[in-house]
C-alpha positions in Angstrom: -17.5 72.4 18.3 -16.8 73.8 14.9 -17.0 71.0 12.9 -20.5 70.3 14.7 -21.6 73.5 13.9 -20.6 73.7 10.1 -23.5 73.6 8.1 -23.1 71.8 4.1 -25.8 73.3 1.1 -27.3 75.4 3.5 -28.4 73.3 6.0 -29.2 75.8 9.3 -27.6 75.8 12.4 -30.6 74.4 14.3 -30.8 71.8 11.3 -27.2 71.1 12.1 -27.2 70.6 15.5 -30.3 67.9 15.3 -28.7 66.1 13.0 -25.7 65.9 15.1 -27.8 64.9 17.8 -29.7 62.4 16.1 -26.6 60.7 14.6 -25.4 60.5 18.4 -27.9 59.0 19.1 -28.3 56.0 16.7 -24.4 55.5 16.1 -24.0 52.5 18.2 -27.4 51.0 17.3 -25.0 49.2 14.4 -22.4 48.6 17.1 -24.5 45.7 18.8 -23.1 43.7 15.6 -19.8 43.4 17.1 -20.9 41.7 20.3 -21.8 38.9 17.8 -19.8 35.7 18.5 -19.7 32.2 17.2 -20.8 29.6 19.7 -20.0 25.9 19.6 -22.9 23.6 19.1 -22.2 21.1 21.4 -19.6 20.3 24.6 -16.7 18.7 23.3 -16.4 16.5 26.5 -20.3 16.0 27.5 -21.0 12.8 25.9 -21.5 10.8 29.0 -23.9 13.5 30.6 -26.8 14.1 28.5 -29.0 17.1 29.6 -30.7 15.9 32.8 -32.3 19.7 33.2 -31.0 23.1 34.7 -28.5 23.0 37.9 -30.7 23.9 40.8 -29.8 26.9 42.7 -29.1 25.0 46.1 -26.6 22.1 44.2 -25.0 21.9 47.0 -27.3 19.8 48.8 -27.2 17.2 46.0 -23.7 16.0 47.9 -26.4 14.6 51.1 -24.7 16.3 53.7 -26.3 18.3 56.2 -23.0 19.7 57.7 -22.1 21.3 54.0 -25.6 22.7 54.1 -24.8 23.9 57.2 -21.8 25.8 56.5 -22.9 27.4 53.1 -25.6 28.6 55.2 -23.3 30.4 57.7 -21.1 31.5 54.4 -24.1 33.6 52.7 -24.7 35.0 56.2 -21.7 35.9 57.3 -19.0 35.8 54.5 -17.3 39.4 54.3 -16.6 39.3 50.7 -20.6 39.2 50.6 -21.0 41.5 52.5 -19.1 43.6 50.9 -21.1 43.1 47.4 -23.8 43.6 48.7 -22.8 47.1 50.1 -21.5 47.9 46.4 -25.1 47.4 45.2 -26.6 49.9 47.4 -24.2 52.3 46.4 -25.0 52.0 42.9 -28.3 52.2 43.7 -27.7 55.5 45.4 -25.6 56.6 42.5 -28.5 55.4 40.1 -30.8 57.6 42.3 -28.8 60.7 42.6 -28.3 60.7 38.4 -31.9 60.3 37.9 -32.8 63.5 40.0 -31.2 65.6 37.3 -33.8 64.6 34.7 -36.4 66.7 37.0 -36.5 70.1 38.1 -34.8 71.3 41.3 -36.6 73.3 43.8 -35.0 75.3 46.6 -37.2 77.6 49.1 -35.7 80.0 51.5 -37.0 82.0 54.4 -34.7 84.8 56.1 -35.3 87.8 58.2 -32.9 90.9 58.6 -32.8 93.7 61.1 -31.0 96.9 60.2 -30.2 99.9 62.6 -28.2 102.8 63.1 -26.5 103.7 66.3 -25.2 106.9 67.8 -26.5 110.3 68.7 -29.7 110.1 71.1 -31.7 108.1 69.2 -31.3 104.2 67.6 -33.6 103.6 64.7 -34.2 99.9 63.3 -36.3 97.6 61.5 -37.0 94.6 60.4 -37.3 92.7 56.9 -38.7 89.8 56.2 -38.5 87.4 52.8 -39.8 84.5 51.6 -39.3 83.0 48.0 -39.4 79.7 46.0 -36.9 79.2 43.2 -36.9 76.2 40.2 -34.4 75.4 37.8 -34.5 73.1 35.1 -32.7 71.9 32.2 -34.2 70.4 29.2 -32.3 67.1 28.4 -32.8 67.7 24.2 -29.8 65.4 23.0 -30.3 62.7 25.8 -27.4 63.5 28.2 -29.1 63.4 31.5 -31.2 60.6 30.2 -27.7 58.7 29.0 -26.1 59.0 32.4 -28.9 58.2 34.2 -28.9 54.9 32.2 -25.2 54.6 32.8 -26.1 54.7 36.6 -28.9 52.2 35.9 -26.6 49.8 34.3 -24.0 50.3 36.7 -26.5 49.3 39.3 -27.4 46.0 37.1 -23.6 45.1 36.9 -23.3 45.7 40.9 -26.3 43.4 41.3 -24.5 40.7 39.1 -21.4 41.2 40.9 -23.3 40.3 43.9 -24.2 37.0 42.5 -20.8 36.0 41.0 -19.4 36.5 44.8 -22.2 34.3 46.2 -21.4 31.9 43.7 -18.0 31.7 44.3 -18.0 32.0 48.0 -20.7 28.9 47.8 -18.6 26.9 45.8 -15.2 27.6 47.5 -16.7 26.5 50.8 -17.9 23.4 49.0 -14.1 22.7 47.6 -12.6 23.7 50.9 -14.6 21.6 53.0 -14.2 18.3 50.8 -10.5 19.4 50.8 -10.3 19.2 55.3 -12.4 15.9 54.5 -9.9 14.4 52.2 -6.9 15.4 54.4 -8.7 13.9 57.5 -8.9 10.4 55.5 -5.7 10.7 54.8 -4.1 11.5 58.1 -6.0 8.3 59.2 -4.5 6.3 56.4 -1.0 7.3 57.3 -1.6 6.4 61.3 -2.6 3.0 60.2 0.5 2.6 57.7 2.7 4.1 60.6 1.0 1.4 63.0 1.8 -1.4 60.6 5.2 -0.2 59.7 5.6 0.2 63.7 4.4 -3.6 63.8 6.6 -5.1 61.2 9.4 -2.7 62.6 9.2 -5.0 65.9 9.3 -7.8 63.6 12.7 -6.7 62.0 14.2 -6.0 65.2 13.2 -9.8 66.9 14.9 -11.2 63.6 18.0 -9.1 63.6 18.6 -9.8 67.6 18.5 -13.4 66.3 20.7 -12.6 63.5 18.3 -13.5 60.6 18.2 -10.1 59.3 21.1 -7.9 58.2 21.5 -4.3 59.9 20.5 -3.0 56.2 17.4 -4.2 56.5 17.0 -2.9 60.3 18.2 0.7 58.7 15.6 0.5 55.8 12.3 -0.6 58.1 13.2 2.3 60.6 14.3 4.7 57.5 10.2 3.8 56.5 8.8 4.4 59.9 10.8 7.7 60.2 9.4 8.6 56.6 5.5 7.9 57.5 5.8 9.8 60.6 7.0 12.4 58.6 4.2 12.1 55.7 1.5 12.3 58.7 3.0 15.0 60.1 2.7 16.8 57.0 -1.1 15.9 56.6 -2.0 17.4 60.0 -0.5 20.7 59.3 -2.4 20.7 55.7 -5.8 19.6 57.6 -5.3 22.7 59.9 -4.6 25.2 57.2 -7.7 23.5 55.4 -10.1 24.2 58.6 -8.4 27.7 58.6 -9.2 28.7 55.0 -12.8 27.2 55.6 -13.4 29.5 58.5 -11.9 32.7 56.5 -14.9 31.7 54.0 -17.2 32.0 56.7 -16.1 35.0 58.0 -14.8 33.7 61.4 -11.3 34.6 62.7 -9.9 30.9 63.9 -12.5 27.6 62.9 -14.9 28.4 65.5 -16.6 24.6 64.8 -15.5 20.7 64.3 -16.2 19.2 61.3 -17.9 16.1 62.1 -18.8 15.3 58.2 -19.0 11.7 56.2 -16.4 9.8 55.0 -16.1 11.0 51.2 -17.1 7.5 50.3 -20.2 8.3 51.8 -21.3 11.5 50.0 -23.7 10.9 47.1 -21.6 11.8 43.7 -24.2 14.4 41.7 -24.9 14.2 38.1 -24.6 17.5 36.5 -26.5 18.2 33.4 -24.6 20.4 31.0 -27.1 21.4 28.8 -26.5 23.4 25.3 -23.9 25.4 25.0 -25.8 28.7 24.0 -27.8 28.6 27.4 -24.3 29.4 29.1 -24.9 32.8 28.2 -27.7 33.4 30.6 -26.7 30.9 33.2 -23.6 33.0 34.7 -23.5 36.2 36.4 -20.4 37.3 35.4 -21.2 37.6 31.8 -24.3 39.2 32.8 -22.0 41.4 34.6 -19.7 42.3 31.7 -22.8 42.9 29.4 -24.2 45.7 31.9 -20.3 47.3 31.7 -20.8 47.4 28.1 -23.9 48.7 28.3 -23.2 51.6 30.5 -19.7 52.2 28.5 -22.7 53.0 25.5 -24.6 54.9 27.9 -21.6 56.9 28.3 -20.2 57.4 24.9 -23.9 58.9 24.3 -23.9 61.6 27.2 -19.9 62.4 25.9 -21.2 63.0 22.4 -24.2 65.0 23.7 -22.1 67.3 26.0 -20.9 68.6 22.9 -24.0 70.1 22.1 -25.9 73.4 23.5 -27.9 73.3 26.4 -31.5 75.1 27.2 -31.7 75.8 31.1 -34.8 77.6 32.3 -35.2 78.8 35.8 -38.6 80.5 37.8 -38.1 82.3 40.8 -41.3 83.5 43.4 -40.2 86.2 46.4 -41.7 88.2 48.4 -40.4 90.9 51.6 -41.6 93.2 53.9 -40.7 94.8 57.1 -44.4 93.1 58.7 -44.2 89.6 59.1 -48.2 89.2 58.7 -48.0 91.2 55.4 -45.2 89.1 53.8 -47.4 87.3 51.0 -49.2 90.1 50.2 -47.2 91.6 47.4 -45.2 88.2 45.6 -43.0 88.9 42.9 -42.0 86.4 40.4 -39.3 85.6 37.5 -39.1 83.6 34.3 -35.8 83.2 32.8 -34.4 80.8 29.7 -30.9 80.4 28.6 -28.9 78.7 25.8 -25.2 77.9 26.9 -22.9 76.4 23.7 -19.5 75.3 24.3 -17.3 77.8 22.0 -13.6 76.7 23.2 -12.7 74.1 26.1 -9.3 73.2 24.6 -10.2 70.2 23.6 -11.7 68.7 26.9 -15.0 67.5 25.5 -13.8 66.3 22.3 -11.0 64.2 24.8 -14.0 63.2 27.0 -15.9 61.8 24.0 -12.6 59.7 23.1 -12.3 58.3 26.3 -15.7 56.9 26.7 -15.1 55.8 23.1 -12.2 54.1 24.1 -13.2 52.5 27.2 -16.1 51.1 25.5 -13.9 49.4 23.4 -12.0 48.0 26.5 -15.3 46.8 28.2 -16.4 45.3 24.3 -13.4 43.2 24.7 -14.0 42.3 28.4 -17.1 41.3 27.7 -16.2 39.1 24.3 -13.3 37.8 27.1 -16.0 37.0 29.7 -17.9 34.9 27.3 -14.7 33.1 25.8 -13.6 32.2 29.4 -17.1 31.0 30.6 -16.6 28.4 27.6 -13.7 27.8 28.6 -14.4 27.2 32.6 -17.3 24.9 31.0 -15.3 22.7 29.0 -12.7 22.6 31.2 -15.0 21.3 34.2 -16.6 18.9 31.8 -13.1 17.4 31.0 -11.9 17.1 34.2 -15.5 15.1 35.4 -15.1 12.5 33.0 -11.0 12.3 33.2 -11.0 11.6 36.6 -14.3 9.2 37.1 -12.4 7.4 34.2 -8.6 7.6 36.8 -10.7 6.4 40.0 -12.1 3.3 37.9 -9.0 2.5 37.2 -7.0 3.1 40.3 -10.0 0.7 42.4 -8.3 -2.1 40.8 -4.7 -0.5 41.2 -5.7 -0.5 45.4 -7.2 -4.2 45.2 -4.0 -5.3 43.8 -1.9 -3.2 46.5 -3.7 -4.4 49.1 -3.3 -8.2 47.8 0.2 -8.1 47.2 1.1 -6.3 50.6 -0.4 -9.5 52.3 1.3 -11.9 50.7 4.6 -10.1 51.1 4.3 -9.5 54.5 3.1 -13.4 55.0 5.8 -15.0 53.1 8.3 -12.5 55.0 7.2 -14.0 58.2 7.9 -17.6 56.5 11.3 -16.6 55.2 10.6 -17.0 51.7 11.1 -13.1 50.8 13.4 -10.6 51.3 12.6 -7.5 53.3 13.3 -5.3 50.0 10.1 -7.0 48.6 7.9 -6.0 51.9 9.0 -2.4 51.9 8.5 -1.8 48.5 4.7 -3.5 49.0 4.2 -1.5 52.1 5.0 1.9 50.1 2.7 0.5 47.0 -0.2 -0.2 49.1 0.1 3.2 51.4 0.3 5.3 47.9 -2.7 3.4 46.5 -4.6 4.1 49.4 -3.8 7.8 50.3 -4.5 8.2 46.2 -7.5 6.5 46.2 -9.0 9.4 48.6 -7.5 11.8 46.6 -9.6 10.8 43.7 -12.3 10.3 45.7 -12.0 14.5 46.7 -11.3 14.9 43.2 -14.4 13.7 41.6 -16.7 15.7 44.1 -14.6 18.6 43.8 -14.8 18.2 39.9 -18.8 18.2 40.1 -18.4 21.3 42.2 -16.3 23.0 39.5 -18.6 22.0 37.0 -21.4 23.4 38.9 -19.9 27.3 39.5 -19.0 26.7 35.5 -22.9 26.2 34.7 -23.7 29.1 37.0 -24.9 27.8 40.2 -28.2 27.8 39.1 -28.2 31.2 38.6 -30.8 33.0 36.6 -31.3 36.7 35.3 -34.2 38.2 37.0 -37.0 39.1 34.4 -37.4 42.3 35.1 -33.6 43.2 34.6 -34.0 43.1 31.5 -36.8 45.9 31.2 -36.0 49.6 30.5 -37.4 50.7 33.7 -39.7 54.2 33.7 -38.2 55.3 36.9 -35.4 54.6 38.9 -36.7 53.4 42.2 -38.8 50.8 40.7 -35.3 49.4 38.5 -33.5 49.5 41.8 -36.0 47.4 43.7 -36.1 45.1 40.8 -32.6 44.9 40.3 -32.5 44.6 44.2 -34.7 42.1 44.8 -32.5 38.5 46.1 -35.2 36.1 46.3 -34.1 34.1 43.2 -33.8 33.3 39.9 -37.0 34.3 37.4 -36.5 34.2 33.6 -33.2 33.7 31.6 -31.8 36.9 30.6 -31.3 37.6 27.1 -27.8 38.7 25.8 -27.3 41.8 23.4 
C-alpha cells in the first residue's frame, strides 16, 4: 500500500489515489493486442466444397431420416449432460444477481418489543418497551471494484450460456455419429451372416467331394476354419452393435436401450454438402470460442477488482429509529443518524497484493486458453474438411474394388465346381469379397460421420445472440438476454 500512496513532485495523497485508480481502469486496454492472431485466408482442404452458405442450426435433417430427427429431439430434452449445463447457467445467473446487488444500497428494518420487570417483595414492577427502525448502508464504488465484480459475474453467466450451447452441440453430434455407427454395425452383421451362409454352402460342397475322395483333408480343414472365423466375426459384430445401442441410450439419458433402431440402410441416407465458408467466420460460429472469450473477459474484470481492492473505500450509513413504552406513541419522536467512513488498507501481510498477482496470473492462463481454443477450432475444421475429401476419394476407389471382388468370387466358385480351380483360390476369393463388402459399409458410415464431424467443427449453425455483446444496464436484462434459448440472432464479435 505504501507504493500506491507515495507521491512525486508534490502530488497530493488523493491525486495519487486518483492516478492509481485511473491506471487500474485503463491498464488492460492495451492488453487486447495480445489476443490478436494471424488467421488463414483460405482452407487447405475445402477446394471441392465451395461456399454453400451458413450451416443450418438443424443440420441433422439434411441426412433425410425421421428416426435421427426423433432421437436428437429426445437427446435435447432428456440428456443429463445438457440438463446439468442448463442448471449451471441458472447458477451463474444467481451469482450475477448477487454480485450486482452490491452496487445498490442495503436497507434493513427492525421491529421489536421487550418487557422488563422486578420480582421480589410484595409487588412486581413490569413494563413493555416497543422499538422500530430502519438502517441503510452503501459503499461508494469510487474505483469501480464492485462494478468489476459484477462484470466478472456477468461474463461468467455468458460463459455458462456458451458452455450450455457447446454441450448441446456435442450431444447432438454424438447422437448422430453413434446412430450411424449402430446402423453400420447392423449392416456389417448382415453381411457377415450372408457370408457365413455362403461359407456353409461351400463347406457342404467340399465335404461331398471329400467323401468322394476328390479333395484332400487339408482342403476340408481350411474351409471349416473359414466357417469358424466367420462365426467369430459375426459374434464380435453383434457385441459391438449392442454396445453402440447402449452408448446411444446413454446419450439419450436412459439407463438401457428403450428403443429399437428401424433406420434405413446407410446407402439410402442423403450425403449432405456442407459449406466451409471463410476461415475468419469460424470465430463467430463456435460456442467454445465464445466461452473462452467470456472467461477471459471475466478475468479482465477480476484483475480490475483486485487492483481496486488496494485503494480506500468510502461507506455511508443512515439509521432511523424510535422507541416508547406505549405502542400508540411509537412513531411520535423518531431519531435518525447519518455517518460516513473511509477505510484504507495499511498492512495486511501482502494479502491484497497477492490477490492482484493471482488475478493477473489467472488472466494469463485464460488468455492462453482463449488462443488455444481458436487454434483448436481451426485444427478441428481442417481435420474435418480433410476427412470428408479423403474418405470420399476412398469410397469411390473402393466401389471398383468391391465390384471386382464380387466378380472374382463368382468366377472362382464356378471354376471350382467344374474342377478347374483349387480350393485355395476359392477361399482367397471368399475372404477378399467379405473384406470388400465389410469395408464398403464402413466407408459409407465414415462418409456420413465425416459430415457430422464437419458440422460440429463449423459450429453446427450456432450464432451468438446480438444482445450478449452489449453491456447491460442491469443484471436482470442481461440475464434474460443470455438465458434466451430461442436460437441464433446475429454473429458475435471477438475482442
